[in-house]
C-alpha positions as CSV (number, residue, x, y, z in Angstrom):
1,M,-15.5,-7.0,52.1
2,Q,-13.3,-7.1,55.1
3,I,-12.3,-10.4,56.6
4,T,-12.9,-10.7,60.4
5,E,-9.7,-10.5,62.5
6,R,-7.6,-10.3,59.3
7,T,-7.6,-6.6,58.5
8,G,-6.1,-3.5,60.0
9,S,-6.5,0.3,59.3
10,S,-4.9,3.6,60.3
11,S,-6.6,7.0,60.2
12,S,-3.4,8.5,58.8
13,Y,-3.4,6.3,55.7
14,R,-6.4,6.9,53.4
15,Y,-5.6,4.6,50.5
16,G,-6.6,1.0,49.7
17,F,-6.8,-1.4,46.8
18,Q,-4.7,-0.3,43.8
19,G,-3.7,2.9,45.7
20,Q,-7.1,4.5,45.4
21,E,-8.6,6.6,48.2
22,K,-11.0,4.9,50.5
23,D,-14.4,6.3,51.4
24,D,-15.5,4.5,54.5
25,E,-18.4,6.8,55.3
26,I,-20.7,5.4,52.7
27,K,-20.7,1.5,53.0
28,G,-18.3,0.9,55.9
29,E,-14.6,0.4,56.1
30,G,-12.9,-0.8,52.8
31,N,-16.2,-1.2,51.0
32,S,-16.0,1.9,48.7
33,L,-13.0,3.2,46.7
34,N,-13.0,6.6,45.1
35,Y,-11.4,6.4,41.6
36,T,-11.0,9.6,39.6
37,F,-14.0,9.0,37.3
38,R,-16.2,6.5,39.3
39,M,-16.8,4.9,42.7
40,H,-15.9,1.2,43.0
41,D,-17.4,-1.4,45.3
42,P,-14.7,-4.1,45.9
43,R,-17.2,-6.5,47.4
44,I,-18.8,-7.2,44.0
45,G,-16.0,-6.0,41.8
46,R,-18.2,-3.4,40.0
47,F,-18.6,0.3,39.7
48,F,-21.6,2.4,40.7
49,A,-21.8,4.5,37.5
50,V,-21.6,3.9,33.8
51,D,-18.1,3.8,32.2
52,P,-17.5,7.2,30.5
53,L,-15.9,5.3,27.6
54,F,-18.6,2.8,27.2
55,K,-19.1,3.7,23.5
56,E,-15.5,2.6,22.8
57,Y,-16.0,-0.8,24.5
58,P,-19.4,-2.1,23.3
59,H,-18.3,-5.7,24.2
60,Y,-18.0,-4.9,27.9
61,T,-20.7,-4.1,30.4
62,P,-20.4,-0.4,31.4
63,Y,-20.0,-1.4,35.1
64,S,-17.1,-3.9,34.7
65,F,-13.8,-3.6,36.6
66,S,-10.6,-3.7,34.6
67,G,-12.4,-5.5,31.7
68,N,-13.1,-8.5,34.0
69,K,-9.3,-9.3,33.8
70,V,-8.5,-9.0,37.5
71,T,-5.4,-11.4,37.5
72,N,-3.2,-9.4,35.1
73,H,-4.9,-6.0,34.6
74,I,-5.6,-3.0,36.8
75,E,-8.3,-0.3,36.4
76,R,-7.1,3.0,35.0
77,E,-8.9,5.6,37.1
78,G,-12.3,4.2,36.3
79,L,-12.0,4.4,32.5
80,E,-10.4,1.2,31.1
81,E,-8.2,-1.7,31.9
82,E,-4.4,-1.5,31.8
83,A,-2.2,-4.6,31.5
84,V,0.6,-5.3,34.0
85,A,3.5,-7.7,33.6
86,V,3.3,-10.9,35.7
87,F,6.6,-12.6,36.2
88,C,5.5,-15.4,38.6
89,G,6.6,-18.9,37.7
90,P,8.5,-20.3,34.7
91,P,6.7,-18.2,32.0
92,G,7.9,-15.1,33.7
93,W,11.5,-16.3,33.8
94,V,11.4,-17.2,30.1
95,Y,10.1,-13.8,29.2
96,I,12.8,-12.0,31.2
97,A,15.6,-14.2,29.8
98,A,14.3,-13.7,26.2
99,K,14.1,-9.9,26.8
100,W,17.7,-9.6,28.0
101,V,19.0,-11.8,25.1
102,V,17.4,-9.4,22.7
103,I,18.8,-6.4,24.5
104,G,22.2,-7.9,24.7
105,T,22.3,-8.9,21.0
106,A,21.2,-5.4,19.9
107,A,23.9,-3.8,22.1
108,Y,26.6,-6.2,20.7
109,L,25.7,-5.5,17.1
110,T,25.7,-1.7,17.7
111,V,29.2,-1.8,19.3
112,K,30.4,-4.1,16.5
113,A,29.2,-1.7,13.8
114,A,30.8,1.2,15.5
115,D,34.1,-0.6,15.7
116,N,34.0,-1.4,12.0
117,V,33.4,2.3,11.2
118,I,36.4,3.3,13.3
119,D,38.6,0.7,11.8
120,N,37.7,1.7,8.2
121,Y,38.5,5.3,9.0
122,R,41.8,4.5,10.5
123,N,42.9,2.1,7.7
124,A,41.7,4.4,4.9
125,P,44.6,5.1,2.4
126,E,45.9,8.6,2.0
127,L,45.2,10.3,-1.2
128,D,48.2,11.5,-3.2
129,T,46.9,15.0,-4.0
130,E,48.7,18.3,-3.9
131,P,47.2,21.0,-1.8
132,V,45.4,23.7,-3.6
133,T,47.3,27.0,-3.3
134,S,45.6,29.1,-5.9
135,L,42.4,29.1,-7.9
136,P,42.4,29.1,-11.7
137,K,41.5,32.4,-13.3
138,V,38.0,32.4,-14.8
139,Q,37.7,34.1,-18.1
140,T,34.9,36.6,-18.2
141,A,32.6,36.7,-21.2
142,Q,33.2,39.5,-23.6
143,K,30.5,42.0,-24.1
144,P,28.8,41.8,-27.5
145,K,29.6,44.6,-29.8
146,T,26.9,47.1,-30.1
147,M,25.5,47.3,-33.6
148,A,25.1,50.7,-35.1
149,P,21.5,51.5,-36.0
150,K,20.6,50.6,-39.5
151,K,20.0,53.7,-41.6
152,E,17.0,53.6,-43.8
153,P,17.6,54.5,-47.4
154,T,16.7,58.0,-48.4
155,P,13.6,57.8,-50.6
156,S,14.0,59.3,-54.0
157,P,11.9,62.3,-54.9
158,N,10.2,60.3,-57.6
159,A,9.3,57.4,-55.4
160,K,5.6,56.7,-54.9
161,P,4.3,56.7,-51.2
162,K,3.2,53.4,-49.8
163,P,-0.6,52.9,-50.0
164,K,-2.4,53.0,-46.7
165,P,-4.3,49.8,-45.7
166,V,-7.9,49.7,-46.8
167,N,-9.1,48.1,-43.5
168,P,-7.8,49.7,-40.3
169,P,-6.6,47.3,-37.6
170,V,-9.4,46.1,-35.2
171,P,-8.8,47.3,-31.6
172,P,-8.2,44.4,-29.2
173,I,-11.0,43.2,-27.0
174,N,-10.7,43.9,-23.2
175,S,-7.7,46.1,-23.8
176,G,-8.7,48.6,-21.1
177,D,-11.1,51.5,-20.6
178,D,-12.5,53.3,-23.7
179,D,-14.0,56.8,-23.8
180,D,-17.1,57.3,-21.8
181,D,-19.2,58.2,-24.9
182,K,-18.4,54.7,-26.4
183,Y,-20.4,52.6,-23.8
184,V,-23.9,51.4,-23.6
185,Y,-25.6,50.0,-20.5
186,R,-27.9,47.0,-20.0
187,G,-30.0,46.9,-16.9
188,G,-29.1,44.0,-14.5
189,N,-26.0,41.8,-14.0
190,P,-23.9,40.5,-16.9
191,G,-25.4,37.0,-16.9
192,D,-25.8,35.0,-20.1
193,A,-29.6,35.1,-19.9
194,N,-29.6,38.9,-19.4
195,L,-27.3,39.4,-22.4
196,T,-29.6,37.4,-24.7
197,P,-32.5,39.1,-26.5
198,R,-36.1,38.0,-26.0
199,P,-38.0,36.2,-28.8
200,T,-40.6,38.4,-30.6
201,K,-40.3,41.4,-28.3
202,D,-36.6,42.0,-29.2
203,T,-36.8,40.7,-32.8
204,E,-39.4,43.1,-34.2
205,G,-39.7,46.9,-34.7
206,P,-37.2,49.7,-35.0
207,K,-35.7,48.9,-31.6
208,R,-35.2,45.2,-32.3
209,G,-32.0,43.7,-30.9
210,L,-30.5,43.5,-27.4
211,S,-32.0,46.6,-25.7
212,T,-29.4,48.9,-24.0
213,F,-29.2,52.6,-23.1
214,T,-26.6,55.4,-23.3
215,T,-26.6,56.0,-19.5
216,A,-26.5,53.6,-16.6
217,T,-29.2,55.6,-14.8
218,E,-31.8,55.2,-17.6
219,A,-30.9,51.5,-17.9
220,K,-31.7,50.9,-14.2
221,E,-34.9,52.9,-14.4
222,K,-36.2,51.2,-17.5
223,S,-35.4,47.7,-16.3
224,G,-36.2,48.2,-12.6
225,K,-32.8,46.8,-11.7
226,K,-30.4,48.2,-9.1
227,V,-27.3,47.8,-11.2
228,A,-26.4,48.2,-14.9
229,T,-23.9,46.3,-17.0
230,K,-21.3,48.5,-18.8
231,I,-20.6,47.3,-22.4
232,S,-18.0,48.7,-24.8
233,V,-19.3,49.7,-28.2
234,I,-15.8,49.5,-29.8
235,A,-15.5,45.9,-28.6
236,L,-18.9,45.0,-30.0
237,K,-18.1,46.4,-33.4
238,A,-14.8,44.6,-33.5
239,Q,-16.7,41.3,-33.2
240,G,-19.1,42.1,-36.0
241,L,-22.1,43.4,-34.0
242,T,-23.7,46.7,-34.7
243,V,-25.2,49.3,-32.3
244,D,-28.2,51.4,-33.6
245,Y,-29.3,54.4,-31.6
246,I,-32.8,55.9,-31.4
247,G,-32.6,58.7,-28.9
248,T,-31.0,57.4,-25.7
249,H,-32.0,53.8,-26.7
250,A,-29.3,51.6,-28.3
251,S,-29.9,48.2,-29.9
252,I,-27.2,45.6,-30.2
253,R,-27.8,43.6,-33.4
254,P,-26.0,40.9,-35.5
255,A,-25.5,41.3,-39.3
256,T,-28.8,39.7,-40.4
257,Q,-32.4,39.4,-39.1
258,K,-32.1,35.6,-39.3
259,E,-29.2,35.6,-37.0
260,L,-31.1,37.9,-34.6
261,D,-34.0,35.4,-34.6
262,D,-31.7,32.5,-34.0
263,W,-30.0,34.4,-31.2
264,A,-33.3,35.3,-29.4
265,A,-34.5,31.7,-29.8
266,T,-31.8,30.5,-27.3
267,K,-33.2,32.7,-24.4
268,Q,-35.1,29.9,-22.7
269,K,-32.3,27.4,-23.3
270,V,-29.8,29.7,-21.5
271,I,-32.2,30.2,-18.6
272,D,-32.4,26.4,-18.3
273,G,-28.6,26.2,-18.1
274,G,-27.9,25.4,-21.7
275,E,-25.2,26.5,-24.0
276,S,-25.1,30.3,-24.8
277,H,-25.3,31.7,-28.3
278,K,-22.1,33.0,-29.9
279,N,-23.5,36.5,-29.9
280,T,-24.1,36.3,-26.2
281,K,-20.5,35.4,-25.7
282,K,-19.4,38.3,-27.9
283,V,-21.5,40.8,-25.8
284,K,-20.1,39.2,-22.6
285,A,-16.6,39.7,-23.9
286,A,-17.3,43.4,-24.4
287,V,-18.5,43.9,-20.7
288,R,-16.4,46.4,-18.8
289,G,-18.0,46.2,-15.4
290,V,-21.2,46.9,-13.4
291,E,-22.4,50.2,-12.2
């Protein structure tokens, strides 16, 4: 609010309290200040709109000016208060004096430390060492002598040949691709439940066992699945499982009927997320991909 006969204005200067632009067309001369984010009414010390940062200051009214601290704070463009230093009176003098004491002490200690470093460098004793004019020769390691290949003794004509092993070595599992005619195919993805036989249906009859086929196409057609799991017969046999063929159908079986029954009995357990049977793990180890 303007005080009668105590104010003055100029059309060439558009700024007022705290350097903010005046908007005299709304509420008269000096009664409305345009901050960046809100309009301020200096007659009541309040803003027209809600503080954009009111969620960060729940303890303030959203219309307050400089957090209601008008003696030592200013308003930062209509958002929040900003403290300003007040050096009026003895408290201000004490602050200024203390400030310059701290600055002076820090400067003195810095210069003193630098002088000590320079003095230590100048007073350092010289080392009595001879300059290096040549480097010592480095002995190279001698190459090891190559050993002549050991000659195998010539067998005598009467010597008996070494007997061949009775059991041939088992081929390693997952050692790479096998021949195409040594694969069987199971309809569906290689999940543990799909690689476990069903009770009763897969434990009786001539085709008992985990049902597979000799071609991926037939495995998809018989199962109604879009993909077929490719299983290596060699890897199955290496782990003690057998593959019995009836036409294009191939049954994967363990050594005994009891083991087949025990294997099929875990079907529901595997579906429910339980531990897989050891034969399911063997079949899964023989999987070579999905077609």
